[in-house]
C-alpha positions in Angstrom: -3.5 33.1 9.3 -2.6 34.7 12.7 -1.9 38.2 13.9 1.9 38.7 14.5 0.7 40.8 17.9 -1.5 38.0 19.1 1.4 35.2 18.4 3.6 37.4 20.3 1.4 37.6 22.8 0.6 34.0 23.0 4.6 33.4 23.4 4.8 35.7 26.7 1.9 33.6 27.8 3.5 30.3 27.2 6.6 31.6 29.0 4.5 32.7 31.9 2.6 29.6 32.4 6.0 27.6 31.7 7.3 29.6 35.0 4.3 29.1 37.1 1.5 26.6 36.7 3.8 24.1 34.6 6.8 24.1 36.8 4.8 23.8 40.0 3.5 20.7 38.8 7.1 19.8 37.5 8.3 20.1 40.8 6.1 18.2 42.8 5.2 15.2 40.1 7.4 15.2 37.1 6.6 13.9 33.9 6.8 10.0 32.6 9.8 10.1 31.1 12.8 12.2 29.9 11.9 12.1 26.2 8.7 11.9 24.2 8.8 10.8 20.6 6.5 9.2 17.9 6.6 6.0 16.7 9.3 7.0 14.2 11.6 8.3 17.3 10.4 12.3 16.3 10.5 14.2 19.1 7.1 15.8 20.4 6.7 18.8 22.0 4.7 19.3 25.6 2.1 21.7 24.3 1.6 23.0 20.8 0.2 26.8 20.2 -0.7 28.8 17.4 3.2 29.9 17.4 4.0 26.2 16.3 2.2 27.1 12.8 2.4 30.8 12.4 3.1 30.5 8.7 0.3 28.9 8.0 -2.0 30.1 5.2 -5.1 28.7 5.2 -5.6 28.9 1.4 -2.0 28.0 0.5 -1.5 25.1 2.9 -5.3 23.7 3.7 -7.7 24.9 1.5 -11.4 23.3 1.4 -12.1 19.5 1.2 -12.2 18.4 -2.9 -10.0 21.8 -3.8 -6.3 22.2 -4.5 -3.9 21.3 -2.6 -6.5 18.6 -1.0 -5.0 18.9 2.4 -8.3 18.4 3.6 -9.2 15.3 1.4 -10.0 14.6 -2.5 -13.7 14.7 -2.0 -15.4 17.7 -0.8 -18.3 15.3 1.3 -15.9 12.5 2.0 -17.6 10.2 4.2 -21.0 12.0 4.5 -21.4 11.1 0.9 -19.6 7.7 0.6 -17.9 5.4 3.4 -14.4 4.1 2.3 -14.3 0.7 0.4 -13.4 -1.8 3.1 -11.4 -4.3 1.3 -9.8 -7.1 3.3 -6.6 -8.6 2.1 -7.2 -12.1 1.6 -5.9 -15.1 0.1 -4.5 -18.5 0.8 -4.0 -22.4 -0.7 -6.1 -22.9 -3.7 -8.5 -20.6 -5.8 -11.1 -22.6 -4.4 -10.6 -22.1 -0.8 -9.9 -18.2 -1.4 -13.0 -17.9 -3.6 -14.9 -19.4 -0.4 -13.3 -16.4 2.1 -14.2 -13.9 -0.7 -17.7 -14.9 -0.8 -17.6 -14.8 3.1 -16.3 -11.5 3.4 -19.1 -10.1 1.0 -21.6 -11.8 2.8 -20.6 -10.1 5.9 -20.4 -6.6 4.4 -16.9 -6.2 2.2 -17.3 -4.0 -0.4 -14.1 -4.6 -2.2 -12.1 -7.3 -3.1 -8.1 -7.6 -2.3 -6.1 -10.5 -3.5 -2.7 -11.9 -1.4 -0.9 -13.9 -3.8 1.7 -16.8 -2.6 5.2 -16.4 -3.5 6.0 -18.2 -6.2 2.9 -16.1 -8.1 4.5 -13.1 -6.9 7.9 -14.2 -8.3 6.0 -15.7 -11.5 6.7 -19.1 -11.3 4.0 -22.1 -11.1 3.6 -24.1 -8.5 5.2 -27.2 -10.0 8.4 -24.9 -10.6 11.4 -26.2 -8.5 11.8 -22.6 -7.0 8.0 -23.0 -5.7 8.8 -26.2 -3.7 7.5 -25.7 0.1 6.1 -22.3 -0.9 2.3 -23.4 -2.0 -0.4 -21.2 -0.7 1.3 -20.0 2.3 1.1 -16.2 2.4 -1.6 -16.0 -0.5 -3.6 -17.6 -3.3 -1.7 -19.9 -5.9 -2.2 -18.8 -9.4 -0.6 -20.3 -12.2 -2.9 -20.1 -15.5 -6.1 -18.3 -16.4 -8.0 -21.6 -15.0 -7.0 -20.7 -11.4 -8.4 -17.0 -11.5 -11.4 -18.2 -13.2 -12.1 -20.6 -10.3 -10.9 -17.5 -7.9 -13.5 -15.1 -9.1 -16.3 -17.6 -9.9 -19.8 -16.3 -9.0 -18.3 -13.0 -7.9 -19.8 -10.0 -10.0 -16.6 -8.4 -11.2 -18.4 -5.6 -13.4 -20.2 -4.6 -10.0 -17.3 -4.6 -7.4 -13.8 -3.5 -7.4 -10.6 -5.8 -7.1 -7.6 -5.0 -6.0 -4.2 -7.3 -6.5 -1.2 -6.9 -4.7 1.2 -8.5 -7.3 4.0 -6.4 -8.7 7.1 -8.2 -10.8 4.3 -10.3 -12.6 1.4 -7.5 -12.3 0.7 -7.3 -16.3 0.4 -11.0 -16.4 -1.8 -11.6 -13.5 -4.0 -8.4 -14.7 -4.5 -9.9 -18.4 -6.0 -13.1 -16.5 -8.3 -11.2 -14.6 -9.2 -9.0 -18.0 -9.1 -12.2 -19.6 -11.4 -14.3 -16.7 -13.9 -11.3 -17.0 -13.8 -11.6 -20.7 -14.9 -15.3 -20.9 -17.8 -14.4 -18.8 -18.9 -11.5 -21.3 -17.7 -9.0 -19.3 -16.0 -6.2 -21.4 -12.8 -4.9 -19.9 -14.1 -1.3 -19.8 -16.6 -2.1 -17.0 -13.9 -3.7 -14.7 -12.7 -1.7 -11.9 -10.0 -1.9 -9.1 -6.0 -2.1 -8.7 -3.1 -3.5 -9.8 0.0 -2.6 -7.5 2.3 -3.1 -10.0 5.0 -1.0 -8.1 8.2 -2.4 -9.3 10.4 0.5 -7.7 9.3 -0.5 -4.3 10.1 -4.1 -4.8 13.4 -2.9 -5.2 13.4 -0.9 -2.1 11.7 -3.0 0.3 10.0 -6.1 -0.4 12.3 -7.9 -3.1 9.7 -9.9 -5.0 11.1 -8.5 -8.7 11.6 -10.4 -11.9 13.4 -8.3 -14.3 15.9 -5.5 -14.3 14.7 -1.7 -13.7 14.6 -0.7 -17.4 12.3 -3.2 -18.6 10.4 -3.5 -15.6 9.7 0.4 -16.0 8.7 -0.5 -20.1 5.9 -2.9 -18.2 4.5 -0.8 -15.7 4.2 2.1 -18.3 2.7 -0.4 -21.0 0.1 -0.8 -18.1 -0.4 2.9 -17.8 -0.8 3.3 -21.8 -3.2 -0.2 -22.1 -5.3 1.0 -19.1 -6.2 4.5 -19.9 -7.2 3.3 -23.6 -9.2 0.7 -22.4 -9.7 0.6 -18.7 -10.8 3.7 -17.8 -12.2 2.9 -14.3 -8.8 0.7 -13.4 -6.3 1.9 -11.4 -2.6 0.6 -13.2 -0.5 1.3 -10.3 -0.8 1.4 -6.3 2.7 3.3 -5.5 3.3 1.5 -2.2 4.8 2.8 1.0 3.3 0.1 3.0 6.3 -2.6 2.3 8.6 0.1 2.4 7.2 0.8 6.2 7.1 -3.0 7.0 10.5 -3.0 6.2 11.3 -0.7 9.0 11.3 2.8 7.5 9.9 5.8 9.5 6.9 7.6 8.8 8.9 10.3 7.0 10.9 7.6 5.1 7.8 5.9 3.7 6.2 9.4 3.1 9.0 10.3 1.0 10.4 7.2 -0.5 6.8 6.5 -1.8 6.3 9.8 -3.6 9.6 10.1 -5.2 8.4 6.6 -6.5 5.6 8.0 -8.0 7.5 11.1 -9.2 9.6 8.7 -11.1 6.7 6.8 -12.5 5.2 10.2 -13.8 8.5 10.9 -15.2 8.5 7.6 -17.3 5.0 7.7 -18.4 5.9 11.4 -19.9 9.0 10.1 -21.7 7.1 7.6 -23.6 5.2 10.4 -24.9 2.0 10.1 -22.6 0.2 12.9 -21.8 0.4 13.1 -18.0 -3.6 14.1 -17.8 -4.3 10.9 -19.7 -2.7 8.3 -17.2 -2.3 9.9 -13.9 -6.0 10.5 -12.8 -5.4 6.8 -12.3 -2.4 6.5 -10.4 -3.5 5.4 -6.8 -1.4 5.0 -3.5 -1.2 2.5 -0.8 0.1 3.7 2.7 0.5 1.8 5.8 -1.4 2.8 9.2 1.3 2.1 12.3 0.5 2.8 16.2 1.4 6.5 16.3 -2.2 7.6 15.8 -0.9 11.6 15.0 1.8 10.9 13.1 0.2 8.6 10.9 -2.8 11.2 10.1 -0.2 14.1 9.5 1.7 11.8 7.2 -1.5 11.4 4.6 -2.4 14.8 5.2 1.3 15.9 3.8 1.3 13.2 1.2 -1.7 15.2 -0.1 -0.6 18.4 -0.5 2.9 17.4 -1.6 1.6 15.2 -4.6 -1.2 18.1 -5.6 1.6 20.7 -5.5 3.9 18.9 -7.4 1.8 17.3 -10.0 0.6 20.9 -10.8 3.7 22.8 -10.4 6.4 20.1 -11.7 4.9 18.0 -14.2 2.3 20.8 -16.0 -0.7 18.4 -14.9 -4.0 20.7 -15.7 -6.7 18.3 -14.9 -7.5 18.4 -11.2 -7.9 14.5 -11.1 -4.0 14.1 -11.8 -3.5 16.2 -8.5 -5.5 13.6 -6.3 -3.4 11.2 -4.3 -6.1 8.6 -3.8 -5.0 5.7 -1.2 -5.9 2.6 0.1 -4.4 2.1 3.9 -3.6 -1.1 5.4 -3.4 -1.2 9.2 0.3 -2.2 10.5 1.2 -6.0 10.0 5.0 -5.3 11.6 3.2 -4.1 14.7 1.2 -7.2 15.3 2.4 -9.7 17.9 2.3 -13.2 18.5 2.1 -12.5 22.2 -1.5 -11.8 23.4 -2.6 -11.8 19.8 -6.1 -10.3 21.1 -4.1 -7.0 21.9 -3.8 -6.9 18.2 -7.5 -5.8 17.7 -6.8 -2.5 19.8 -3.8 -2.0 17.6 -5.7 -2.3 14.5 -8.5 -0.4 15.9 -6.3 2.9 16.8 -4.7 2.4 13.2 -7.7 2.1 11.4 -9.3 5.1 13.0 -6.0 7.1 11.8 -6.7 5.8 8.4 -10.0 7.1 8.7 -9.2 10.6 10.3 -6.3 10.8 7.7 -9.0 10.5 4.8 -8.4 7.2 3.3 -10.4 5.9 0.5 -10.2 2.1 1.1 -9.0 0.1 3.8 -7.6 -3.3 5.3 -7.7 -4.0 8.9 -5.3 -6.7 9.9 -6.8 -9.8 11.9 -5.5 -10.5 15.3 -4.0 -14.0 14.8 -1.7 -12.6 11.8 1.5 -12.9 13.5 0.8 -16.3 13.9 -1.0 -17.9 10.8 -3.4 -16.8 8.0 -6.5 -15.5 9.4 -9.4 -17.5 10.8 -13.0 -16.7 9.8 -13.6 -15.3 13.5 -10.8 -13.2 13.3 -10.8 -11.7 10.0 -14.7 -11.3 10.6 -13.6 -9.3 13.5 -11.3 -7.0 11.7 -14.0 -5.9 9.2 -16.3 -5.3 12.1 -13.7 -2.8 13.4 -14.2 -0.8 10.4 -18.0 -1.0 10.6 -17.9 0.0 14.2 -15.8 3.1 13.0 -18.1 3.9 10.2 -21.3 3.6 12.0 -21.0 4.3 15.3 -17.7 6.2 16.6 -19.2 9.6 14.6 -15.9 10.5 13.0 -17.2 9.9 9.8 -20.1 12.9 10.6 -17.9 15.9 9.6 -14.7 16.2 6.7 -11.2 16.4 8.3 -12.2 16.9 11.9 -8.6 17.4 13.0 -7.8 20.2 10.4 -6.3 23.2 12.6 -4.9 21.2 15.4 -1.7 22.9 16.4 -0.1 19.5 16.8 -1.8 18.0 13.7 -0.9 21.0 11.4 2.6 21.5 13.1 3.3 17.5 12.5 2.2 18.0 8.8 4.4 21.0 8.4 7.3 19.0 9.7 6.7 15.6 7.7 6.1 17.9 4.8 9.5 19.7 5.4 11.7 16.3 6.0 9.9 14.8 2.9 11.3 17.6 0.7 15.1 17.0 2.3 14.9 13.5 1.3 14.2 14.2 -2.3 17.0 16.6 -2.5 19.1 13.9 -1.3 17.8 11.4 -4.2 18.2 13.8 -6.7 21.5 14.3 -5.8 22.0 10.6 -6.2 20.7 10.9 -9.6 17.2 9.8 -9.3 15.4 6.7 -7.8 17.0 3.9 -9.9 20.4 4.9 -9.0 19.8 5.6 -5.5 18.4 2.1 -5.2 21.8 0.6 -7.0 23.4 2.5 -4.7 21.6 1.1 -1.6 20.7 4.5 -0.5 17.2 3.8 0.4 18.0 0.0 1.8 20.8 1.8 4.0 18.2 4.1 5.3 15.6 1.9 6.2 17.9 -0.4 7.7 19.2 2.1 10.2 15.5 3.2 10.9 14.6 -0.6 11.7 17.6 -0.9 14.1 16.7 2.1 15.9 13.6 0.9 16.3 14.2 -2.9 17.6 17.2 -1.2 19.8 14.5 0.8 21.8 12.3 -1.9 22.4 15.0 -4.3 23.5 16.4 -1.9 25.8 12.7 -1.1 26.8 12.9 2.8 25.9 9.8 2.1 24.0 6.9 -0.5 25.4 5.0 -3.0 23.3 2.4 -4.0 25.4 2.7 -8.0 26.0 6.5 -8.1 24.6 8.6 -6.4 27.0 6.0 -5.0 29.6 3.0 -6.6 31.3 3.9 -9.8 30.1 1.9 -13.0 30.8 2.6 -16.6 29.9 -1.2 -17.7 29.3 -1.5 -20.3 26.7 -2.9 -19.3 23.3 -6.6 -20.0 23.1 -7.5 -18.3 19.4 -8.5 -20.8 16.9 -6.0 -20.9 14.2 -6.5 -21.5 10.4 -5.7 -24.8 8.9 -5.6 -25.1 4.9 -6.7 -28.1 3.2 -3.6 -30.4 2.9 -5.1 -31.8 -0.5 -5.0 -28.3 -1.8 -1.3 -28.5 -3.4 -2.4 -31.9 -4.8 -5.6 -30.4 -6.7 -3.8 -27.4 -7.9 -0.7 -29.6 -9.2 -3.4 -31.8 -11.1 -5.0 -28.6 -12.7 -2.1 -27.3 -13.9 -1.2 -30.3 -15.8 -4.5 -30.7 -17.0 -4.3 -27.3 -18.3 -1.0 -28.1 -20.2 -2.2 -31.2 -21.5 -5.8 -30.0 -23.1 -5.0 -26.7 -24.2 -3.8 -26.1 -28.1 -0.1 -26.3 -27.6 0.9 -25.3 -31.1 -1.1 -22.1 -30.0 0.6 -22.1 -27.2 4.1 -22.0 -28.9 2.7 -19.5 -31.5 1.9 -16.9 -28.7 4.8 -17.4 -26.6 7.0 -16.5 -29.7 5.2 -13.7 -30.8 5.5 -12.6 -26.9 9.4 -12.7 -27.3 9.5 -11.2 -30.6 7.6 -8.1 -29.2 9.8 -7.8 -25.7 12.7 -7.2 -28.1 10.9 -4.4 -30.0 9.4 -1.5 -29.0 5.9 -2.4 -28.6 3.2 -2.3 -25.9 3.3 -5.8 -24.5 0.0 -5.9 -22.8 -2.0 -7.0 -26.2 0.9 -10.2 -26.3 0.5 -10.9 -23.0 -3.4 -11.2 -23.2 -3.3 -13.0 -26.4 -1.0 -15.6 -24.6 -3.0 -15.9 -21.7 -6.1 -16.6 -23.9 -4.3 -19.8 -24.6 -3.3 -20.6 -21.6 -0.1 -20.0 -21.4 1.2 -20.3 -17.8 2.3 -17.6 -15.7 5.6 -19.1 -15.4 5.7 -19.9 -19.1 5.0 -16.3 -20.1 7.1 -14.8 -16.9 10.4 -17.1 -18.5 10.1 -15.5 -22.0 10.2 -12.3 -20.2 13.4 -13.7 -18.1 15.0 -14.8 -21.4 14.5 -11.5 -23.3 15.5 -9.2 -20.4 17.4 -11.2 -18.0 17.0 -11.4 -13.9 17.9 -8.6 -11.6 20.2 -9.4 -9.0 20.4 -7.2 -6.2 23.8 -5.4 -5.6 25.5 -6.4 -2.5 25.6 -3.2 0.0 28.4 -3.7 2.7 
């Protein structure tokens, strides 16, 4: 894209600038520190020029929005045509409490729902299971049966808005509950739009909420691909998630590389099932973190789109351009929030959200200022939502598509992250692929080392965290903190007992037995799970059958 003679001239002029103008300033004032790095500890040069992107080919590397390789965005008009979906992640206590929060958010301008489940639900246990004791509703809403799901979305037009559900091990079961709850209201499944996270590989790598060993888990994931492609054309049957990988301590490049490697593994699994890649790939979606380093995050999203488009087209032979699209949701970085001076988190979240928007996200959650202390209060969540709305309507950044394209720094950083991601892909392939790499602890060790380095930089004050290791104050906490209904768990347990007492328990045993037989064979399990849910089999009962057939996963000890 650049004339070689002109590049040589720029390099000569840069050298002259360094020896004269720059050196005079350095002699008088110096610089703030010896080393400048990104949040991921990658070095940042003092100045970037066309020489740093000398090999950039506009048509090959950038192109136009809505066209291959989609570096500049998957839609031609981006936010000039439609703003991203404002999807605030929410869930706590009982279905009744969370339903009220959803209605509050929708009344204040949220445009999509995102469900947080409590830990027993994430692990496929009912609220009254011994394993669930003490964990009810603390990090999300408890859903033990179809009855809870019916209450959770009572009065909410699920055929008009999209719902994202952050659930992985038991994703097929929770999805079935959502489908059946809509079905009972007369809403056919083909009208439902939304996403189940359903990313089990990431669980083995980072978040650790799994049920089954990798092979049967992958079978369930592909079952949802197959079922969704036939019956739920508007539904994203997976959200391949880098978010939790980053929250565990990964760098931006590790988040990028490990997430896309997982994505490739799911595509291979779908093809091995005999599915046409263009039948299921258009409904694959992604979920990324937005951390503090503004330009690093933007470059990450742009590199992700370009890598995914290239690999889907050239490696997997996808013909449908929609299969080349990397569509993604973004959540601002929970791990960046501080309990100290929580109001500072509003500023952090704003910077992170702006990076997500400039990086071309399709939907966005902004964390609330109090989330390092408790589940968000109504005041905090409203400020977080208003942050998105101000970016959308007042900042001006939505007026043009990919406004940072062509920045020497952004393009150089995008290229570097892409190159380093491919280096990780090579390492993973040498280990035999994603699952063997998981079993050998490769991802876990890489993330642990990055997390240690980052924390060490904070502890030694090589990295400043405002209000934590610099600019510290001892002012008392003044923001309101959410209080959950103390009677919520009692009501949840009573409802669960009533469901078990009033349902047709003969039908329950028949449906669970049918699911057990199907799991021992090779059929798609979604129809059997749906039938079990219709009979009000509980989450724990259905997952118990799956555990019985497939066994439970125990992570290997890595020393």
